[in-house]
N, C-alpha and C positions, 0 to 999 in steps of 0.2 A: 399540441398541434393547434387547437382551436384558439388557444391565448395568442398565438404566433398568427394566427391566419385574421383574428380581430385586430391585431395591431398593424397588420398589414394594410387590411382596409381602412381605418381610421389613420394610418398614417399615410396613405397614398402611395404605399409600396407596391411594386411589381414583383412577378414571379422571380424576376432576375434577382432581386434584392433578397428573397427568401433563400434562393437556390445557394447563395453566397454565405448564407448563416450557419455556423457552426453549431450543430445540435449534440449537446452534451449527452453522454450514456457513462453510467447508468443514470437514470432521471432520481431524484431526490426521494420519490414515493417507493421506487423499488430498492434504493437503500434502506429505508427504513423498514421494508418488508422484509428484506434479509435479513437485517438486525433482530426484528421479531421473532423471526422463524429460527436463528441460530439460539436465541433466547429460550424457546419454547423447547427446542430438543435437549436443553438442560435440565427441564423439569419431568422429562418422560422417564417413568421408574421402568425397570426391565420388565415386570410382569406386564405393564400396559403395552410397550415395545414390542414384546412377544406375541400379544393379544392381537395388535394391530398388523404386525407381520404377517400372522396367519389369516387374519381377513383380508387382507390386500393379497396375499398368493390365492386365496380361494376365489375372490372377485376377478381374477385375470382370466 
């Protein structure tokens, strides 16, 4: 959103123009994060998964 605001200021655009803008979701950064999370889950061994599950259950 900072980039959009910077563009609006330098381009002399008003709030009306920003309101009409389509804001895509998910952002590129969120897509990369989801892909990385999915990859990391494939690397999780059953022993580590069990250990992390027990630790998270204890931490709640």
